[in-house]
N, C-alpha and C positions, 0 to 999 in steps of 0.2 A: 504493500499500499505506500502510494507516494504521499508527499507532504501536503499537496492540494487536496487529497481525498481525507487525510487526517484533520485538516482545517475544516472542511466541510462537515464531517461527522461531529467534531467538537462544536461547531456553531449550532448544529441541529440538536445536540444534547442541551446546550445552554438555552436554546429557544424553548425546548420541552420543559425544562426546569422552570424557566421564567414564567411560562404559560400555566404551569401547575400552581406556582406561588400566587400569581394574580388571581387565578380561579379560586383558590382557598380563601384569599382575602375577601373577595367579592361574596363568597358563601357566607363568611363570618358576618359581614355587614348586613346581609339580607336576613339572617336568621335572628340578629339582634332586634330587628324591627317587628318581629311577630307580636301581635297584641295578645296579652293574656286577658282572658275573660274574666269578669268579676264573679265570685262565688255567690250566687243568689241563694243557693239552698242553705249555705251556712248562716247567712242573715236571716233567713226565715226560721231556721231552728233556734237561734238566739231569741228572736222576737217571740216565738212560740213558748220558749222557756222563760219569757219575761226578764231576760237579761239585757236590759235596755242599755246600759253603759257599754257593754261589750258589742252590742248591736250598733251603737253609734260609731265606735271605733272601726268596726267592720265596714260600714257604710262609707266612712271616710276613706278607708283603704281602697274600697271599690271605686270610689269617685276618682282617686288618684290613678288607678289602673285604667279607668275608662278614658281618662285625659292623657294617658301615656307618660305620666310623671313617675319617677323612680321611687319606689316605696321601700327600698333596701336600707336607706340611711335613717338614722335615729333622729336627725334634725327634723323639726316639724315643718311641713310644707303648708304655707297658707295659700288659700284660693283667692283669685282676685276677679275682677269684673270680666277680664277676658277669658279667664278659665270657665266661669259660668256661661259666658255667651257662646262658646263652642262645645259645651257639654253635650255628649250625643242624646238626642231625644229619646232614642230606644232605652238607653240606660236610666235616664231621668224618669220615664214612665214606669219602668220596672221597679225602681227603687220606691217611688211613691205608691205603687200598687201593693208592694209588700208591706211597707209601713202602715198604709191605710188598712190593709186587710187584717194584719195581725194585731193592731190596736183598735180595731173596729171604729176606725175614723177618728179616735181621740188624739192621735199624734200624727202629724203630717211630716213626712220627710223634709219638705221646704222649711218647716219651722225648725228642724234640727240644723240645717245648713245655717240659718240665721243665728241660732245659739251658739255654734262653733265659731263663729267670726268675731267673738269678743267685742260686740258693740260696734262693729263696722257697718254702720248704717248705710254706707254708700253701696253695699252689695244687694240691699233689699230690692232696688229697682231692677238690677241685673237678674236676680232670681225670679221675681215676678214676671219680667219680660220674657225670659226663657221659658217658663213655665206656660205662658200664654202662647208663645210661638210653637211650643211642642203640643199644645192642646191637652194639658194635663188634667184640669178639671173635667172637661168633656169626657175624657177617657175614664177617669175614676168614677164619675157619676154613671156612665153607660155600664160599666163593669158591676157597680153596686146594684143597678136596677136589674141586671140579668141574673143575679144570684138569688 
C-alpha cells in the first residue's frame, strides 16, 4: 500500500470518527429536551388522602415541569407573569380539574398559585387572564354538570 492510499484511509477513518462524535453530541442534545410529563396520579392520591401541603408542593413541581424549568436544584424557582402567560392550557385544566374534584370545589388550584406567590399581587391579573384564555371556568362547570 502506497503513501497515497494510507493518507486516503487515514482521512476516511478521521471522517468516520468525527461523524460519530457529532452524531453522539446531537443525540445528547435532543434527548435532553424531552419533556417529562407531570404526575397527575400522585397529585390525585395526595389530595384524596387530604395531604394538602404535600399536594401543593407536588402541584408546584408539576407546574415547573410543564414549563420546562429545572426542578433538580434546591433553590426555589419563582413563577413570573411570563411563566403564567405561557403555561400550557392542557396542564392548567388538568390541575384545576384535580384540585376542584378532590376538594369538592372548596379549593381552587388558581387560589393556590396566588398563595404561593407571597403577596405578589401583580400575578393575579396574569393568572386570571390565562385561566380565561384557557376557558377554565367553562371546562370545570361543564365537567361538574356531567357528573
